[in-house]
PyMOL Python script that loads the backbone (N, CA, C, O; Angstrom):
from pymol import cmd

cmd.read_pdbstr("""\
ATOM      1  N   MET A   1      41.794  24.711   5.158  1.00  0.00           N
ATOM      2  CA  MET A   1      41.526  22.901   5.471  1.00  0.00           C
ATOM      3  C   MET A   1      42.484  22.072   4.986  1.00  0.00           C
ATOM      4  O   MET A   1      43.161  22.608   4.109  1.00  0.00           O
ATOM      5  N   ASP A   2      42.771  20.994   5.238  1.00  0.00           N
ATOM      6  CA  ASP A   2      43.892  20.139   4.361  1.00  0.00           C
ATOM      7  C   ASP A   2      43.415  19.820   3.300  1.00  0.00           C
ATOM      8  O   ASP A   2      42.208  19.586   3.241  1.00  0.00           O
ATOM      9  N   PRO A   3      44.209  19.724   2.195  1.00  0.00           N
ATOM     10  CA  PRO A   3      43.745  18.968   1.044  1.00  0.00           C
ATOM     11  C   PRO A   3      43.152  17.305   0.806  1.00  0.00           C
ATOM     12  O   PRO A   3      42.386  16.785  -0.006  1.00  0.00           O
ATOM     13  N   LYS A   4      43.815  16.898   1.771  1.00  0.00           N
ATOM     14  CA  LYS A   4      43.684  15.357   1.847  1.00  0.00           C
ATOM     15  C   LYS A   4      42.204  15.028   2.120  1.00  0.00           C
ATOM     16  O   LYS A   4      41.448  14.280   1.499  1.00  0.00           O
ATOM     17  N   LEU A   5      41.952  15.916   3.403  1.00  0.00           N
ATOM     18  CA  LEU A   5      40.707  15.801   4.619  1.00  0.00           C
ATOM     19  C   LEU A   5      39.374  16.444   3.078  1.00  0.00           C
ATOM     20  O   LEU A   5      38.349  15.781   2.918  1.00  0.00           O
ATOM     21  N   LEU A   6      39.543  17.239   2.495  1.00  0.00           N
ATOM     22  CA  LEU A   6      38.679  17.897   1.066  1.00  0.00           C
ATOM     23  C   LEU A   6      38.511  16.919   0.731  1.00  0.00           C
ATOM     24  O   LEU A   6      37.512  16.320   1.128  1.00  0.00           O
ATOM     25  N   LYS A   7      39.497  16.266  -0.233  1.00  0.00           N
ATOM     26  CA  LYS A   7      39.495  15.146  -1.172  1.00  0.00           C
ATOM     27  C   LYS A   7      38.736  14.059  -0.560  1.00  0.00           C
ATOM     28  O   LYS A   7      37.581  13.870  -0.941  1.00  0.00           O
ATOM     29  N   SER A   8      39.268  13.304   0.371  1.00  0.00           N
ATOM     30  CA  SER A   8      38.490  12.427   1.329  1.00  0.00           C
ATOM     31  C   SER A   8      36.828  12.815   1.517  1.00  0.00           C
ATOM     32  O   SER A   8      35.867  12.070   1.325  1.00  0.00           O
ATOM     33  N   SER A   9      36.833  14.053   1.902  1.00  0.00           N
ATOM     34  CA  SER A   9      35.383  14.178   2.039  1.00  0.00           C
ATOM     35  C   SER A   9      34.301  14.413   0.468  1.00  0.00           C
ATOM     36  O   SER A   9      33.128  14.060   0.345  1.00  0.00           O
ATOM     37  N   GLN A  10      34.945  14.929  -0.298  1.00  0.00           N
ATOM     38  CA  GLN A  10      34.188  15.016  -1.725  1.00  0.00           C
ATOM     39  C   GLN A  10      34.373  13.548  -2.252  1.00  0.00           C
ATOM     40  O   GLN A  10      33.532  13.166  -3.066  1.00  0.00           O
ATOM     41  N   TYR A  11      35.600  12.481  -1.804  1.00  0.00           N
ATOM     42  CA  TYR A  11      35.091  11.104  -2.574  1.00  0.00           C
ATOM     43  C   TYR A  11      33.991  10.260  -1.517  1.00  0.00           C
ATOM     44  O   TYR A  11      33.356   9.248  -1.814  1.00  0.00           O
ATOM     45  N   SER A  12      33.977  10.760  -0.622  1.00  0.00           N
ATOM     46  CA  SER A  12      32.622  10.291   0.662  1.00  0.00           C
ATOM     47  C   SER A  12      31.309  10.450   0.033  1.00  0.00           C
ATOM     48  O   SER A  12      30.549   9.512  -0.207  1.00  0.00           O
ATOM     49  N   LEU A  13      31.055  11.822  -0.252  1.00  0.00           N
ATOM     50  CA  LEU A  13      30.167  12.063  -0.870  1.00  0.00           C
ATOM     51  C   LEU A  13      29.638  11.701  -2.247  1.00  0.00           C
ATOM     52  O   LEU A  13      28.470  11.506  -2.582  1.00  0.00           O
ATOM     53  N   LEU A  14      30.638  11.659  -2.899  1.00  0.00           N
ATOM     54  CA  LEU A  14      30.232  11.053  -4.260  1.00  0.00           C
ATOM     55  C   LEU A  14      29.860   9.547  -4.025  1.00  0.00           C
ATOM     56  O   LEU A  14      28.833   9.095  -4.530  1.00  0.00           O
ATOM     57  N   SER A  15      30.577   8.876  -3.366  1.00  0.00           N
ATOM     58  CA  SER A  15      30.227   7.578  -3.182  1.00  0.00           C
ATOM     59  C   SER A  15      28.710   7.281  -2.566  1.00  0.00           C
ATOM     60  O   SER A  15      28.012   6.397  -3.062  1.00  0.00           O
ATOM     61  N   ILE A  16      28.340   7.939  -1.654  1.00  0.00           N
ATOM     62  CA  ILE A  16      27.324   8.053  -1.113  1.00  0.00           C
ATOM     63  C   ILE A  16      26.117   8.315  -2.040  1.00  0.00           C
ATOM     64  O   ILE A  16      25.133   7.589  -1.900  1.00  0.00           O
ATOM     65  N   LEU A  17      26.104   9.446  -3.128  1.00  0.00           N
ATOM     66  CA  LEU A  17      25.134  10.078  -4.230  1.00  0.00           C
ATOM     67  C   LEU A  17      25.666   8.336  -5.372  1.00  0.00           C
ATOM     68  O   LEU A  17      24.837   7.921  -6.182  1.00  0.00           O
ATOM     69  N   LEU A  18      26.284   8.003  -5.301  1.00  0.00           N
ATOM     70  CA  LEU A  18      26.356   6.766  -6.329  1.00  0.00           C
ATOM     71  C   LEU A  18      25.177   5.802  -5.506  1.00  0.00           C
ATOM     72  O   LEU A  18      24.043   5.481  -5.861  1.00  0.00           O
ATOM     73  N   ALA A  19      25.772   5.558  -4.542  1.00  0.00           N
ATOM     74  CA  ALA A  19      24.956   4.068  -3.428  1.00  0.00           C
ATOM     75  C   ALA A  19      23.606   4.640  -3.611  1.00  0.00           C
ATOM     76  O   ALA A  19      22.790   3.950  -4.222  1.00  0.00           O
ATOM     77  N   PHE A  20      23.349   5.485  -3.291  1.00  0.00           N
ATOM     78  CA  PHE A  20      21.544   6.309  -3.622  1.00  0.00           C
ATOM     79  C   PHE A  20      21.353   6.156  -5.034  1.00  0.00           C
ATOM     80  O   PHE A  20      20.322   5.489  -5.132  1.00  0.00           O
ATOM     81  N   LEU A  21      21.715   6.369  -5.988  1.00  0.00           N
ATOM     82  CA  LEU A  21      21.287   6.019  -7.417  1.00  0.00           C
ATOM     83  C   LEU A  21      21.290   4.682  -7.653  1.00  0.00           C
ATOM     84  O   LEU A  21      20.338   4.187  -8.256  1.00  0.00           O
ATOM     85  N   LEU A  22      22.237   3.983  -7.266  1.00  0.00           N
ATOM     86  CA  LEU A  22      22.204   2.581  -7.341  1.00  0.00           C
ATOM     87  C   LEU A  22      20.768   2.014  -6.742  1.00  0.00           C
ATOM     88  O   LEU A  22      19.894   1.445  -7.396  1.00  0.00           O
ATOM     89  N   PHE A  23      20.752   2.378  -5.039  1.00  0.00           N
ATOM     90  CA  PHE A  23      19.573   1.960  -4.884  1.00  0.00           C
ATOM     91  C   PHE A  23      18.656   2.340  -5.185  1.00  0.00           C
ATOM     92  O   PHE A  23      17.696   1.571  -5.217  1.00  0.00           O
ATOM     93  N   ALA A  24      18.508   3.638  -5.534  1.00  0.00           N
ATOM     94  CA  ALA A  24      17.372   4.015  -6.240  1.00  0.00           C
ATOM     95  C   ALA A  24      16.693   3.411  -8.029  1.00  0.00           C
ATOM     96  O   ALA A  24      15.613   3.247  -8.597  1.00  0.00           O
ATOM     97  N   SER A  25      17.857   3.298  -8.245  1.00  0.00           N
ATOM     98  CA  SER A  25      17.639   2.376  -9.876  1.00  0.00           C
ATOM     99  C   SER A  25      17.064   0.909  -9.500  1.00  0.00           C
ATOM    100  O   SER A  25      16.542   0.382 -10.483  1.00  0.00           O
ATOM    101  N   LEU A  26      17.033   0.284  -8.577  1.00  0.00           N
ATOM    102  CA  LEU A  26      16.688  -1.385  -8.074  1.00  0.00           C
ATOM    103  C   LEU A  26      15.646  -0.957  -8.316  1.00  0.00           C
ATOM    104  O   LEU A  26      15.351  -1.626  -9.306  1.00  0.00           O
ATOM    105  N   PHE A  27      14.660  -0.169  -8.101  1.00  0.00           N
ATOM    106  CA  PHE A  27      13.108  -0.055  -8.116  1.00  0.00           C
ATOM    107  C   PHE A  27      12.700   0.396  -9.335  1.00  0.00           C
ATOM    108  O   PHE A  27      13.250   1.445  -9.670  1.00  0.00           O
ATOM    109  N   PRO A  28      11.995  -0.009 -10.027  1.00  0.00           N
ATOM    110  CA  PRO A  28      11.591   0.754 -11.233  1.00  0.00           C
ATOM    111  C   PRO A  28      10.263   1.619 -10.695  1.00  0.00           C
ATOM    112  O   PRO A  28       9.689   1.432  -9.622  1.00  0.00           O
ATOM    113  N   SER A  29       9.910   2.649 -11.751  1.00  0.00           N
ATOM    114  CA  SER A  29       8.605   3.327 -11.017  1.00  0.00           C
ATOM    115  C   SER A  29       7.595   2.769 -11.264  1.00  0.00           C
ATOM    116  O   SER A  29       7.590   1.693 -11.864  1.00  0.00           O
ATOM    117  N   SER A  30       6.314   3.484 -10.785  1.00  0.00           N
ATOM    118  CA  SER A  30       4.976   2.500 -10.771  1.00  0.00           C
ATOM    119  C   SER A  30       4.618   3.504 -11.820  1.00  0.00           C
ATOM    120  O   SER A  30       5.314   4.456 -12.172  1.00  0.00           O
ATOM    121  N   THR A  31       3.303   3.127 -12.327  1.00  0.00           N
ATOM    122  CA  THR A  31       2.393   4.017 -13.356  1.00  0.00           C
ATOM    123  C   THR A  31       0.955   3.496 -12.351  1.00  0.00           C
ATOM    124  O   THR A  31       0.665   2.529 -11.648  1.00  0.00           O
ATOM    125  N   SER A  32       0.335   4.746 -12.773  1.00  0.00           N
ATOM    126  CA  SER A  32      -0.824   4.586 -11.578  1.00  0.00           C
ATOM    127  C   SER A  32      -2.232   3.571 -12.862  1.00  0.00           C
ATOM    128  O   SER A  32      -2.463   3.924 -14.019  1.00  0.00           O
ATOM    129  N   GLN A  33      -2.670   2.775 -12.387  1.00  0.00           N
ATOM    130  CA  GLN A  33      -3.517   2.328 -13.079  1.00  0.00           C
ATOM    131  C   GLN A  33      -4.918   3.006 -13.153  1.00  0.00           C
ATOM    132  O   GLN A  33      -5.765   2.540 -13.915  1.00  0.00           O
ATOM    133  N   LEU A  34      -5.046   3.535 -12.779  1.00  0.00           N
ATOM    134  CA  LEU A  34      -6.399   4.364 -12.234  1.00  0.00           C
ATOM    135  C   LEU A  34      -6.912   5.236 -13.680  1.00  0.00           C
ATOM    136  O   LEU A  34      -6.140   5.820 -14.441  1.00  0.00           O
ATOM    137  N   SER A  35      -7.976   5.177 -13.786  1.00  0.00           N
ATOM    138  CA  SER A  35      -8.163   6.355 -14.694  1.00  0.00           C
ATOM    139  C   SER A  35      -9.675   6.866 -14.537  1.00  0.00           C
ATOM    140  O   SER A  35     -10.495   6.328 -13.794  1.00  0.00           O
ATOM    141  N   THR A  36      -9.991   8.283 -15.562  1.00  0.00           N
ATOM    142  CA  THR A  36     -11.186   8.917 -14.567  1.00  0.00           C
ATOM    143  C   THR A  36     -12.227   8.729 -15.339  1.00  0.00           C
ATOM    144  O   THR A  36     -13.223   9.445 -15.236  1.00  0.00           O
ATOM    145  N   ASP A  37     -12.127   7.624 -16.320  1.00  0.00           N
ATOM    146  CA  ASP A  37     -13.258   7.361 -17.796  1.00  0.00           C
ATOM    147  C   ASP A  37     -13.423   5.727 -16.777  1.00  0.00           C
ATOM    148  O   ASP A  37     -13.337   4.997 -17.764  1.00  0.00           O
ATOM    149  N   PHE A  38     -13.556   4.902 -15.805  1.00  0.00           N
ATOM    150  CA  PHE A  38     -13.283   3.652 -15.717  1.00  0.00           C
ATOM    151  C   PHE A  38     -14.430   2.894 -15.502  1.00  0.00           C
ATOM    152  O   PHE A  38     -14.356   1.667 -15.577  1.00  0.00           O
ATOM    153  N   TYR A  39     -16.074   3.766 -15.102  1.00  0.00           N
ATOM    154  CA  TYR A  39     -17.102   3.441 -15.634  1.00  0.00           C
ATOM    155  C   TYR A  39     -17.965   3.706 -16.569  1.00  0.00           C
ATOM    156  O   TYR A  39     -19.170   3.451 -16.555  1.00  0.00           O
ATOM    157  N   SER A  40     -17.214   4.334 -17.571  1.00  0.00           N
ATOM    158  CA  SER A  40     -17.713   5.040 -18.928  1.00  0.00           C
ATOM    159  C   SER A  40     -18.371   4.098 -19.332  1.00  0.00           C
ATOM    160  O   SER A  40     -19.593   4.218 -19.248  1.00  0.00           O
ATOM    161  N   ILE A  41     -17.712   2.627 -20.005  1.00  0.00           N
ATOM    162  CA  ILE A  41     -18.704   1.669 -20.401  1.00  0.00           C
ATOM    163  C   ILE A  41     -19.781   0.716 -19.773  1.00  0.00           C
ATOM    164  O   ILE A  41     -20.928   0.508 -20.168  1.00  0.00           O
ATOM    165  N   SER A  42     -19.075   0.158 -18.625  1.00  0.00           N
ATOM    166  CA  SER A  42     -20.027  -0.555 -17.676  1.00  0.00           C
ATOM    167  C   SER A  42     -20.971   0.269 -16.978  1.00  0.00           C
ATOM    168  O   SER A  42     -22.149  -0.048 -16.814  1.00  0.00           O
ATOM    169  N   CYS A  43     -20.460   1.295 -16.582  1.00  0.00           N
ATOM    170  CA  CYS A  43     -22.304   2.333 -16.020  1.00  0.00           C
ATOM    171  C   CYS A  43     -21.610   3.202 -15.955  1.00  0.00           C
ATOM    172  O   CYS A  43     -20.774   3.381 -15.069  1.00  0.00           O
ATOM    173  N   PRO A  44     -21.857   3.979 -16.990  1.00  0.00           N
ATOM    174  CA  PRO A  44     -21.766   5.293 -17.609  1.00  0.00           C
ATOM    175  C   PRO A  44     -22.729   6.448 -16.810  1.00  0.00           C
ATOM    176  O   PRO A  44     -22.790   7.566 -17.320  1.00  0.00           O
ATOM    177  N   ASN A  45     -23.468   6.178 -15.579  1.00  0.00           N
ATOM    178  CA  ASN A  45     -24.157   6.881 -15.376  1.00  0.00           C
ATOM    179  C   ASN A  45     -24.190   7.176 -13.982  1.00  0.00           C
ATOM    180  O   ASN A  45     -24.992   7.930 -13.432  1.00  0.00           O
ATOM    181  N   VAL A  46     -23.050   6.381 -13.321  1.00  0.00           N
ATOM    182  CA  VAL A  46     -23.105   5.943 -12.019  1.00  0.00           C
ATOM    183  C   VAL A  46     -22.252   7.290 -11.637  1.00  0.00           C
ATOM    184  O   VAL A  46     -21.578   6.901 -10.683  1.00  0.00           O
ATOM    185  N   GLU A  47     -21.950   8.530 -11.844  1.00  0.00           N
ATOM    186  CA  GLU A  47     -21.669   9.430 -11.443  1.00  0.00           C
ATOM    187  C   GLU A  47     -22.805  10.371 -10.854  1.00  0.00           C
ATOM    188  O   GLU A  47     -22.929  11.087  -9.860  1.00  0.00           O
ATOM    189  N   THR A  48     -23.398  10.098 -11.704  1.00  0.00           N
ATOM    190  CA  THR A  48     -24.948  11.250 -11.525  1.00  0.00           C
ATOM    191  C   THR A  48     -25.575  10.504 -10.401  1.00  0.00           C
ATOM    192  O   THR A  48     -26.173  11.140  -9.533  1.00  0.00           O
ATOM    193  N   LEU A  49     -25.478   9.073 -10.338  1.00  0.00           N
ATOM    194  CA  LEU A  49     -26.466   8.061  -9.583  1.00  0.00           C
ATOM    195  C   LEU A  49     -25.697   8.394  -8.530  1.00  0.00           C
ATOM    196  O   LEU A  49     -26.399   8.438  -7.520  1.00  0.00           O
ATOM    197  N   VAL A  50     -24.394   8.689  -8.277  1.00  0.00           N
ATOM    198  CA  VAL A  50     -23.680   8.332  -7.017  1.00  0.00           C
ATOM    199  C   VAL A  50     -24.046   9.981  -6.115  1.00  0.00           C
ATOM    200  O   VAL A  50     -24.214   9.977  -4.895  1.00  0.00           O
ATOM    201  N   LYS A  51     -24.119  11.259  -6.927  1.00  0.00           N
ATOM    202  CA  LYS A  51     -24.525  12.470  -6.589  1.00  0.00           C
ATOM    203  C   LYS A  51     -25.483  12.447  -6.045  1.00  0.00           C
ATOM    204  O   LYS A  51     -25.489  12.528  -4.816  1.00  0.00           O
ATOM    205  N   ASN A  52     -26.595  12.331  -6.747  1.00  0.00           N
ATOM    206  CA  ASN A  52     -27.965  12.454  -6.318  1.00  0.00           C
ATOM    207  C   ASN A  52     -28.228  11.907  -5.186  1.00  0.00           C
ATOM    208  O   ASN A  52     -28.831  12.568  -4.340  1.00  0.00           O
ATOM    209  N   THR A  53     -27.780  10.408  -4.893  1.00  0.00           N
ATOM    210  CA  THR A  53     -28.180   9.490  -3.928  1.00  0.00           C
ATOM    211  C   THR A  53     -27.291  10.175  -2.595  1.00  0.00           C
ATOM    212  O   THR A  53     -27.778   9.996  -1.479  1.00  0.00           O
ATOM    213  N   VAL A  54     -26.272  10.787  -2.682  1.00  0.00           N
ATOM    214  CA  VAL A  54     -25.577  11.387  -1.510  1.00  0.00           C
ATOM    215  C   VAL A  54     -25.938  12.997  -1.296  1.00  0.00           C
ATOM    216  O   VAL A  54     -25.656  13.457  -0.190  1.00  0.00           O
ATOM    217  N   ARG A  55     -26.394  13.667  -2.037  1.00  0.00           N
ATOM    218  CA  ARG A  55     -27.233  15.031  -2.393  1.00  0.00           C
ATOM    219  C   ARG A  55     -28.389  14.547  -1.282  1.00  0.00           C
ATOM    220  O   ARG A  55     -28.474  15.065  -0.168  1.00  0.00           O
ATOM    221  N   SER A  56     -29.106  13.671  -1.670  1.00  0.00           N
ATOM    222  CA  SER A  56     -30.646  13.224  -1.071  1.00  0.00           C
ATOM    223  C   SER A  56     -30.306  12.799   0.606  1.00  0.00           C
ATOM    224  O   SER A  56     -30.918  12.945   1.664  1.00  0.00           O
ATOM    225  N   ALA A  57     -29.251  12.318   0.286  1.00  0.00           N
ATOM    226  CA  ALA A  57     -29.084  11.868   1.739  1.00  0.00           C
ATOM    227  C   ALA A  57     -28.396  12.534   2.609  1.00  0.00           C
ATOM    228  O   ALA A  57     -28.434  12.203   3.794  1.00  0.00           O
ATOM    229  N   VAL A  58     -27.847  13.305   2.293  1.00  0.00           N
ATOM    230  CA  VAL A  58     -27.267  14.372   3.040  1.00  0.00           C
ATOM    231  C   VAL A  58     -28.205  15.857   3.159  1.00  0.00           C
ATOM    232  O   VAL A  58     -27.714  16.735   3.868  1.00  0.00           O
ATOM    233  N   ALA A  59     -29.438  16.120   2.527  1.00  0.00           N
ATOM    234  CA  ALA A  59     -30.460  16.650   2.703  1.00  0.00           C
ATOM    235  C   ALA A  59     -31.473  15.938   3.980  1.00  0.00           C
ATOM    236  O   ALA A  59     -31.971  16.640   4.860  1.00  0.00           O
ATOM    237  N   PHE A  60     -31.601  14.960   3.927  1.00  0.00           N
ATOM    238  CA  PHE A  60     -32.470  14.017   4.879  1.00  0.00           C
ATOM    239  C   PHE A  60     -31.628  14.086   6.387  1.00  0.00           C
ATOM    240  O   PHE A  60     -32.241  14.240   7.443  1.00  0.00           O
ATOM    241  N   ASP A  61     -30.000  13.936   6.313  1.00  0.00           N
ATOM    242  CA  ASP A  61     -29.224  13.845   7.674  1.00  0.00           C
ATOM    243  C   ASP A  61     -27.788  14.418   7.319  1.00  0.00           C
ATOM    244  O   ASP A  61     -26.849  13.741   6.900  1.00  0.00           O
ATOM    245  N   PRO A  62     -27.783  15.907   7.580  1.00  0.00           N
ATOM    246  CA  PRO A  62     -26.797  16.658   7.512  1.00  0.00           C
ATOM    247  C   PRO A  62     -25.392  16.539   7.944  1.00  0.00           C
ATOM    248  O   PRO A  62     -24.362  17.111   7.588  1.00  0.00           O
ATOM    249  N   THR A  63     -25.672  15.569   8.871  1.00  0.00           N
ATOM    250  CA  THR A  63     -24.430  14.835   9.604  1.00  0.00           C
ATOM    251  C   THR A  63     -23.645  13.751   8.545  1.00  0.00           C
ATOM    252  O   THR A  63     -22.423  13.596   8.541  1.00  0.00           O
ATOM    253  N   LEU A  64     -24.411  13.173   7.823  1.00  0.00           N
ATOM    254  CA  LEU A  64     -23.922  12.394   7.089  1.00  0.00           C
ATOM    255  C   LEU A  64     -22.907  12.653   5.810  1.00  0.00           C
ATOM    256  O   LEU A  64     -22.409  11.638   5.324  1.00  0.00           O
ATOM    257  N   SER A  65     -22.604  13.766   5.299  1.00  0.00           N
ATOM    258  CA  SER A  65     -21.225  14.693   4.676  1.00  0.00           C
ATOM    259  C   SER A  65     -20.339  14.440   5.718  1.00  0.00           C
ATOM    260  O   SER A  65     -19.265  14.157   5.185  1.00  0.00           O
ATOM    261  N   GLY A  66     -20.234  14.395   6.925  1.00  0.00           N
ATOM    262  CA  GLY A  66     -18.713  13.876   7.713  1.00  0.00           C
ATOM    263  C   GLY A  66     -18.356  13.139   7.613  1.00  0.00           C
ATOM    264  O   GLY A  66     -17.192  12.915   7.278  1.00  0.00           O
ATOM    265  N   LYS A  67     -19.744  11.908   8.018  1.00  0.00           N
ATOM    266  CA  LYS A  67     -19.528  10.570   8.231  1.00  0.00           C
ATOM    267  C   LYS A  67     -18.867   9.765   6.731  1.00  0.00           C
ATOM    268  O   LYS A  67     -18.388   8.632   6.754  1.00  0.00           O
ATOM    269  N   LEU A  68     -18.979  10.684   5.400  1.00  0.00           N
ATOM    270  CA  LEU A  68     -19.117   9.974   4.193  1.00  0.00           C
ATOM    271  C   LEU A  68     -17.308  10.117   3.987  1.00  0.00           C
ATOM    272  O   LEU A  68     -16.537   9.223   3.636  1.00  0.00           O
ATOM    273  N   LEU A  69     -16.997  11.491   4.324  1.00  0.00           N
ATOM    274  CA  LEU A  69     -15.911  11.943   3.975  1.00  0.00           C
ATOM    275  C   LEU A  69     -14.956  11.384   5.314  1.00  0.00           C
ATOM    276  O   LEU A  69     -13.769  11.574   5.049  1.00  0.00           O
ATOM    277  N   ARG A  70     -15.119  10.839   6.479  1.00  0.00           N
ATOM    278  CA  ARG A  70     -13.948  10.088   7.055  1.00  0.00           C
ATOM    279  C   ARG A  70     -14.141   8.557   6.577  1.00  0.00           C
ATOM    280  O   ARG A  70     -13.078   7.939   6.629  1.00  0.00           O
ATOM    281  N   LEU A  71     -15.507   7.612   6.015  1.00  0.00           N
ATOM    282  CA  LEU A  71     -15.176   6.835   5.221  1.00  0.00           C
ATOM    283  C   LEU A  71     -14.538   6.717   4.012  1.00  0.00           C
ATOM    284  O   LEU A  71     -14.211   5.657   3.478  1.00  0.00           O
ATOM    285  N   LEU A  72     -14.398   7.622   3.671  1.00  0.00           N
ATOM    286  CA  LEU A  72     -13.478   7.637   2.233  1.00  0.00           C
ATOM    287  C   LEU A  72     -12.062   8.254   2.481  1.00  0.00           C
ATOM    288  O   LEU A  72     -11.086   7.874   1.835  1.00  0.00           O
ATOM    289  N   PHE A  73     -12.016   8.873   3.096  1.00  0.00           N
ATOM    290  CA  PHE A  73     -10.292   9.461   3.567  1.00  0.00           C
ATOM    291  C   PHE A  73      -9.560   8.977   4.948  1.00  0.00           C
ATOM    292  O   PHE A  73      -8.501   9.380   5.429  1.00  0.00           O
ATOM    293  N   HIS A  74     -10.661   7.773   5.530  1.00  0.00           N
ATOM    294  CA  HIS A  74      -9.978   7.510   6.869  1.00  0.00           C
ATOM    295  C   HIS A  74     -10.050   6.064   6.557  1.00  0.00           C
ATOM    296  O   HIS A  74      -9.051   5.541   6.062  1.00  0.00           O
ATOM    297  N   ASP A  75     -11.042   5.397   6.771  1.00  0.00           N
ATOM    298  CA  ASP A  75     -11.340   4.482   6.786  1.00  0.00           C
ATOM    299  C   ASP A  75     -10.970   3.181   5.330  1.00  0.00           C
ATOM    300  O   ASP A  75     -10.960   1.950   5.339  1.00  0.00           O
ATOM    301  N   CYS A  76     -10.795   3.871   4.585  1.00  0.00           N
ATOM    302  CA  CYS A  76     -10.616   3.101   3.116  1.00  0.00           C
ATOM    303  C   CYS A  76      -9.041   2.860   3.091  1.00  0.00           C
ATOM    304  O   CYS A  76      -8.622   1.843   2.539  1.00  0.00           O
ATOM    305  N   ILE A  77      -8.142   3.781   3.683  1.00  0.00           N
ATOM    306  CA  ILE A  77      -6.876   3.981   3.712  1.00  0.00           C
ATOM    307  C   ILE A  77      -6.045   3.216   4.252  1.00  0.00           C
ATOM    308  O   ILE A  77      -4.908   2.895   3.907  1.00  0.00           O
ATOM    309  N   VAL A  78      -6.993   2.787   5.581  1.00  0.00           N
ATOM    310  CA  VAL A  78      -6.346   1.816   6.532  1.00  0.00           C
ATOM    311  C   VAL A  78      -5.967   0.667   5.878  1.00  0.00           C
ATOM    312  O   VAL A  78      -6.692   0.173   5.015  1.00  0.00           O
ATOM    313  N   GLU A  79      -4.612   0.052   6.285  1.00  0.00           N
ATOM    314  CA  GLU A  79      -4.625  -0.926   5.545  1.00  0.00           C
ATOM    315  C   GLU A  79      -4.975  -2.598   6.839  1.00  0.00           C
ATOM    316  O   GLU A  79      -4.290  -2.723   7.854  1.00  0.00           O
ATOM    317  N   VAL A  80      -5.872  -3.425   6.544  1.00  0.00           N
ATOM    318  CA  VAL A  80      -6.182  -4.531   7.600  1.00  0.00           C
ATOM    319  C   VAL A  80      -5.502  -6.208   6.902  1.00  0.00           C
ATOM    320  O   VAL A  80      -5.564  -6.834   5.844  1.00  0.00           O
ATOM    321  N   ARG A  81      -4.891  -6.354   8.229  1.00  0.00           N
ATOM    322  CA  ARG A  81      -3.934  -7.557   7.585  1.00  0.00           C
ATOM    323  C   ARG A  81      -4.913  -8.995   8.652  1.00  0.00           C
ATOM    324  O   ARG A  81      -5.574  -8.807   9.673  1.00  0.00           O
ATOM    325  N   SER A  82      -4.729  -9.964   8.126  1.00  0.00           N
ATOM    326  CA  SER A  82      -5.010 -11.077   8.336  1.00  0.00           C
ATOM    327  C   SER A  82      -3.962 -11.751   8.854  1.00  0.00           C
ATOM    328  O   SER A  82      -3.014 -11.963   8.099  1.00  0.00           O
ATOM    329  N   ASN A  83      -3.899 -12.250  10.292  1.00  0.00           N
ATOM    330  CA  ASN A  83      -2.656 -13.396  10.737  1.00  0.00           C
ATOM    331  C   ASN A  83      -3.484 -13.752  11.955  1.00  0.00           C
ATOM    332  O   ASN A  83      -4.569 -13.343  12.367  1.00  0.00           O
ATOM    333  N   ALA A  84      -2.425 -14.842  12.489  1.00  0.00           N
ATOM    334  CA  ALA A  84      -2.975 -15.377  13.556  1.00  0.00           C
ATOM    335  C   ALA A  84      -2.920 -15.098  15.028  1.00  0.00           C
ATOM    336  O   ALA A  84      -2.968 -15.890  15.969  1.00  0.00           O
ATOM    337  N   THR A  85      -2.787 -13.542  15.012  1.00  0.00           N
ATOM    338  CA  THR A  85      -2.800 -12.483  16.408  1.00  0.00           C
ATOM    339  C   THR A  85      -4.244 -11.885  16.477  1.00  0.00           C
ATOM    340  O   THR A  85      -4.852 -11.531  17.487  1.00  0.00           O
ATOM    341  N   THR A  86      -4.794 -11.843  14.734  1.00  0.00           N
ATOM    342  CA  THR A  86      -6.182 -11.105  14.305  1.00  0.00           C
ATOM    343  C   THR A  86      -7.351 -12.231  15.349  1.00  0.00           C
ATOM    344  O   THR A  86      -7.372 -13.459  15.443  1.00  0.00           O
ATOM    345  N   ARG A  87      -8.252 -11.122  16.030  1.00  0.00           N
ATOM    346  CA  ARG A  87      -9.413 -11.863  16.673  1.00  0.00           C
ATOM    347  C   ARG A  87     -10.616 -11.410  16.058  1.00  0.00           C
ATOM    348  O   ARG A  87     -10.862 -10.231  15.803  1.00  0.00           O
ATOM    349  N   ASN A  88     -11.473 -12.532  15.792  1.00  0.00           N
ATOM    350  CA  ASN A  88     -12.654 -11.998  15.336  1.00  0.00           C
ATOM    351  C   ASN A  88     -13.849 -11.868  16.573  1.00  0.00           C
ATOM    352  O   ASN A  88     -14.123 -12.899  17.187  1.00  0.00           O
ATOM    353  N   TYR A  89     -14.446 -10.785  16.872  1.00  0.00           N
ATOM    354  CA  TYR A  89     -15.239 -10.267  17.616  1.00  0.00           C
ATOM    355  C   TYR A  89     -16.362 -10.070  16.882  1.00  0.00           C
ATOM    356  O   TYR A  89     -16.670  -8.878  16.922  1.00  0.00           O
ATOM    357  N   SER A  90     -17.225 -10.820  16.127  1.00  0.00           N
ATOM    358  CA  SER A  90     -17.953 -11.187  15.519  1.00  0.00           C
ATOM    359  C   SER A  90     -19.020 -11.966  16.321  1.00  0.00           C
ATOM    360  O   SER A  90     -19.976 -12.478  15.739  1.00  0.00           O
TER     361      SER A  90
END
""", "prot")
cmd.dss("prot")
cmd.show_as("cartoon", "prot")
cmd.util.cbc("prot")
cmd.orient("prot")
């Protein structure tokens, strides 16, 4: 292999790596503001309340568990943006 070509490819790889590192350094890392004890002061019994309510509702209607999973893991993740093309179907 030609030494000039090898040196050129090494410089290309190095410049791509440096460009990537520069680009990555422009965006600061984010930290999550979620916490497992968010309601510990304002509503300390919320986990028990939700667990018992969901348990009794699923005992009454077994299909509710799938509906709740869809609500939590699908519908809550969808981002809805309001703009001029959004139609109100109510």
